[in-house]
C-alpha positions as CSV (number, residue, x, y, z in Angstrom):
1,M,-62.0,-1.4,-3.4
2,E,-61.3,-1.5,0.3
3,L,-58.2,-4.1,-0.1
4,K,-57.6,-5.3,3.3
5,G,-60.1,-8.5,4.1
6,A,-60.6,-9.1,0.4
7,T,-59.4,-12.4,-1.4
8,A,-57.5,-12.5,-4.7
9,L,-56.4,-15.7,-6.6
10,V,-53.0,-15.0,-8.1
11,T,-52.1,-17.5,-10.9
12,G,-48.5,-18.2,-11.5
13,G,-47.8,-17.1,-8.2
14,T,-44.7,-18.7,-7.3
15,S,-42.3,-17.0,-9.3
16,G,-41.5,-13.7,-10.9
17,I,-44.3,-11.5,-11.2
18,G,-47.2,-13.5,-9.9
19,L,-45.1,-14.2,-6.9
20,A,-44.3,-10.4,-6.6
21,T,-48.1,-9.8,-7.1
22,A,-48.8,-12.3,-4.2
23,E,-46.6,-10.8,-1.8
24,A,-47.5,-7.0,-2.3
25,L,-51.6,-8.0,-2.2
26,L,-50.1,-10.1,1.5
27,T,-48.9,-7.1,2.7
28,K,-51.7,-4.8,1.9
29,G,-54.3,-6.7,3.8
30,V,-55.3,-9.2,1.0
31,N,-56.2,-12.8,1.8
32,V,-54.6,-14.8,-1.4
33,V,-55.2,-17.8,-3.4
34,I,-51.7,-18.9,-4.7
35,N,-52.3,-21.1,-8.1
36,A,-49.2,-22.6,-9.7
37,R,-48.9,-26.1,-11.6
38,R,-46.4,-27.4,-9.1
39,P,-45.9,-26.3,-5.3
40,N,-42.7,-24.5,-4.5
41,Q,-42.4,-25.3,-0.3
42,D,-40.0,-22.6,0.0
43,V,-41.9,-19.8,-1.9
44,L,-45.1,-20.9,0.0
45,D,-43.0,-20.9,3.5
46,G,-42.0,-17.3,2.6
47,L,-45.5,-16.2,1.8
48,T,-46.9,-18.0,5.0
49,E,-44.3,-15.9,6.8
50,V,-45.5,-12.8,5.2
51,A,-49.0,-13.5,5.4
52,G,-48.5,-14.2,9.4
53,K,-47.0,-10.8,9.8
54,T,-49.5,-8.9,8.3
55,G,-52.3,-10.9,9.8
56,T,-53.4,-12.4,6.4
57,R,-53.9,-15.8,5.0
58,C,-52.6,-17.7,1.9
59,I,-53.1,-21.2,0.5
60,F,-52.0,-23.0,-2.5
61,A,-54.1,-24.4,-5.1
62,A,-52.5,-26.5,-7.3
63,G,-53.3,-26.7,-11.3
64,D,-52.9,-26.2,-14.7
65,T,-55.1,-23.2,-16.1
66,S,-54.8,-24.1,-19.8
67,L,-57.1,-26.7,-18.5
68,P,-61.0,-25.7,-18.3
69,D,-61.8,-27.4,-15.0
70,T,-58.9,-26.0,-13.1
71,S,-60.6,-22.5,-13.3
72,A,-63.6,-23.9,-11.1
73,Q,-61.6,-25.7,-8.7
74,L,-59.5,-22.3,-8.0
75,V,-62.4,-20.3,-7.6
76,Q,-64.3,-23.4,-5.3
77,A,-61.0,-23.3,-3.5
78,A,-61.4,-19.5,-2.7
79,R,-65.3,-19.8,-1.9
80,E,-64.5,-22.4,0.5
81,T,-61.7,-21.1,2.3
82,F,-63.0,-17.5,2.5
83,G,-66.2,-17.3,1.4
84,R,-65.5,-14.4,-1.1
85,L,-63.3,-13.6,-4.4
86,D,-62.7,-9.9,-5.1
87,I,-59.6,-10.0,-7.5
88,I,-58.1,-12.1,-10.0
89,V,-54.5,-12.0,-11.4
90,H,-53.8,-13.8,-13.9
91,A,-50.3,-13.8,-14.2
92,A,-50.1,-17.8,-15.5
93,G,-48.0,-18.2,-19.1
94,G,-45.5,-19.0,-20.5
95,A,-42.8,-18.2,-23.9
96,A,-44.1,-19.4,-27.4
97,P,-41.1,-18.8,-29.8
98,G,-40.7,-19.0,-33.1
99,T,-42.4,-17.6,-36.6
100,A,-45.2,-18.7,-38.2
101,L,-43.1,-21.2,-40.2
102,Q,-41.6,-22.7,-37.4
103,I,-43.7,-23.1,-34.4
104,A,-45.5,-26.1,-34.5
105,P,-49.2,-26.4,-34.5
106,D,-49.7,-28.0,-31.2
107,K,-47.6,-25.1,-29.4
108,W,-49.7,-22.8,-31.4
109,M,-53.0,-24.2,-29.8
110,E,-51.0,-24.2,-26.7
111,A,-50.4,-20.8,-26.4
112,F,-54.0,-19.6,-26.8
113,A,-54.9,-22.4,-24.2
114,V,-52.5,-21.1,-21.5
115,H,-53.2,-17.0,-22.0
116,V,-56.6,-16.4,-23.8
117,H,-58.9,-19.7,-23.1
118,S,-57.9,-19.9,-19.3
119,T,-58.7,-16.3,-19.2
120,Y,-62.1,-17.2,-20.1
121,H,-62.5,-20.2,-17.8
122,L,-61.5,-18.1,-15.1
123,F,-63.6,-15.1,-15.5
124,R,-66.8,-17.6,-16.2
125,A,-65.8,-19.7,-13.2
126,A,-65.4,-16.4,-10.9
127,H,-68.1,-14.3,-12.1
128,P,-71.0,-14.7,-9.6
129,L,-68.4,-14.1,-6.8
130,L,-66.5,-11.1,-8.3
131,A,-70.0,-9.4,-8.9
132,A,-71.1,-9.9,-5.8
133,R,-69.2,-7.4,-4.6
134,G,-67.5,-5.4,-7.7
135,G,-64.7,-7.0,-8.3
136,S,-61.3,-6.6,-10.4
137,V,-59.6,-8.8,-12.9
138,V,-55.8,-7.7,-14.1
139,L,-54.4,-9.5,-16.8
140,L,-50.9,-10.0,-17.3
141,S,-50.1,-9.0,-21.6
142,S,-46.7,-7.6,-22.9
143,A,-44.7,-4.8,-24.5
144,A,-44.6,-7.2,-27.4
145,A,-48.2,-7.1,-28.0
146,L,-48.1,-3.0,-28.5
147,R,-45.4,-2.7,-30.7
148,G,-44.2,-6.4,-31.5
149,C,-40.9,-8.4,-31.1
150,P,-39.7,-10.9,-34.1
151,G,-39.8,-14.4,-34.0
152,T,-42.7,-14.9,-31.6
153,V,-46.2,-14.9,-34.0
154,A,-48.1,-17.1,-31.1
155,Y,-46.9,-15.0,-28.2
156,Q,-47.7,-11.7,-29.5
157,V,-51.0,-12.8,-30.7
158,V,-52.0,-14.3,-27.4
159,K,-50.8,-11.3,-25.3
160,A,-52.6,-8.8,-27.8
161,S,-55.8,-11.0,-27.6
162,L,-55.6,-10.4,-23.4
163,I,-55.6,-6.3,-24.1
164,Q,-58.7,-7.0,-26.3
165,M,-60.2,-9.3,-23.7
166,A,-59.7,-6.8,-20.8
167,R,-61.7,-4.3,-22.7
168,A,-64.3,-6.8,-24.1
169,L,-64.9,-8.0,-20.3
170,A,-64.8,-4.3,-18.9
171,R,-67.4,-2.8,-21.5
172,D,-70.1,-6.0,-21.1
173,H,-69.7,-6.1,-17.2
174,A,-68.9,-2.5,-16.2
175,A,-72.7,-2.5,-14.9
176,E,-72.0,-5.2,-12.2
177,N,-68.9,-2.8,-11.0
178,I,-66.4,-5.5,-12.3
179,R,-63.4,-3.9,-13.5
180,V,-60.9,-5.8,-16.0
181,N,-57.3,-4.0,-17.0
182,C,-53.7,-5.1,-18.6
183,V,-50.4,-4.5,-17.9
184,A,-48.2,-5.1,-20.5
185,P,-44.7,-5.6,-18.8
186,G,-41.2,-5.1,-20.8
187,I,-38.2,-7.0,-19.9
188,I,-38.2,-7.5,-16.2
189,R,-35.7,-9.4,-14.3
190,T,-37.8,-13.1,-14.0
191,P,-36.8,-16.4,-15.0
192,F,-38.7,-15.8,-17.7
193,H,-35.8,-13.8,-19.3
194,A,-33.2,-16.1,-17.6
195,A,-32.3,-17.2,-20.9
196,M,-31.2,-14.0,-22.6
197,T,-27.9,-13.5,-23.6
198,E,-25.5,-11.2,-22.0
199,D,-25.2,-9.7,-25.4
200,A,-28.8,-9.0,-25.8
201,R,-29.2,-7.4,-22.5
202,R,-26.2,-4.9,-23.1
203,N,-28.7,-4.4,-26.7
204,N,-31.7,-3.9,-24.3
205,L,-29.8,-1.5,-22.1
206,T,-28.1,0.5,-24.5
207,N,-30.8,0.7,-27.3
208,R,-34.1,-0.4,-26.1
209,I,-35.0,0.8,-22.5
210,P,-34.6,4.4,-22.3
211,L,-34.3,4.8,-18.8
212,G,-31.3,2.1,-19.0
213,R,-32.3,-0.6,-16.9
214,E,-34.7,-3.8,-16.8
215,G,-37.7,-3.8,-14.6
216,Q,-38.2,-5.7,-11.1
217,P,-41.1,-7.8,-10.4
218,A,-42.2,-5.5,-7.5
219,D,-42.6,-2.9,-10.0
220,V,-45.1,-4.6,-11.8
221,A,-47.0,-5.8,-8.8
222,A,-46.9,-2.1,-7.6
223,L,-49.0,-1.5,-10.6
224,V,-51.4,-4.3,-10.6
225,V,-51.8,-3.2,-7.1
226,Q,-53.1,-0.3,-8.0
227,L,-55.2,-1.3,-10.6
228,A,-56.8,-3.8,-8.4
229,E,-57.6,-1.1,-5.8
230,N,-58.5,1.9,-7.7
231,D,-62.5,2.1,-8.7
232,F,-62.3,4.4,-11.7
233,I,-59.9,2.6,-14.1
234,T,-61.5,-0.1,-16.5
235,G,-60.5,-1.4,-19.7
236,E,-57.2,-0.1,-19.6
237,T,-53.9,-1.4,-20.5
238,V,-50.9,-0.1,-18.8
239,A,-47.2,-0.4,-20.3
240,I,-44.5,-1.1,-17.7
241,D,-41.2,-1.4,-19.5
242,G,-38.9,1.7,-18.8
243,G,-40.1,3.4,-22.1
244,M,-39.1,0.3,-24.4
245,S,-42.4,0.6,-26.1
246,M,-41.6,3.6,-27.7
247,R,-38.4,2.3,-29.0
248,M,-39.8,-1.5,-30.0
249,V,-38.4,-2.6,-33.5
């Protein structure tokens, strides 16, 4: 895909991996619709500055992607502003701690709404624009979906669902030249992992991550951009975890 002049929708785009991906796409010449539940003006000002330096544009579209109507609104924002939508990066998400006996039924359902149902609604809403030029969808899964992680049953299940969602969508829509892939990040230095204790961090660096360091949001963003751009990768899930999935217990 020729990135320069393309348009992307990045959900969860005001923090962590979503923010880094929005910045990376802007620097590649992509116009970006940035979505989050609430605006962060400092972040938006920073992205607008990046856009100004690269000759691109970015707009903010508020909305909760776990709600079905939000998807149509986000796609409409891209259509009205840029006339096209070529790339979706679905980075919106959240933690869902607890075993099956600990997580409440409403939190279980919320995890599916945030991660899985939102992907379904986004793809359906965006399909006509993606099919028009041959688009790319990149879903954010997790290393926890590959090898498991104790005490997070809902999170593991929904993130694993995204891996199969990518395969299914990629297979069903390959004839339309729509590519769908997943990335499976490990421990990345983002607000998601901010609550991690120092003991847990030391254990990760010493015993769980062969490279001995946490990843940065920019590391994941670079992979997302590559998957969006490469025309011959589809249906794949790429781990980016410093080798952690080789050791995860």
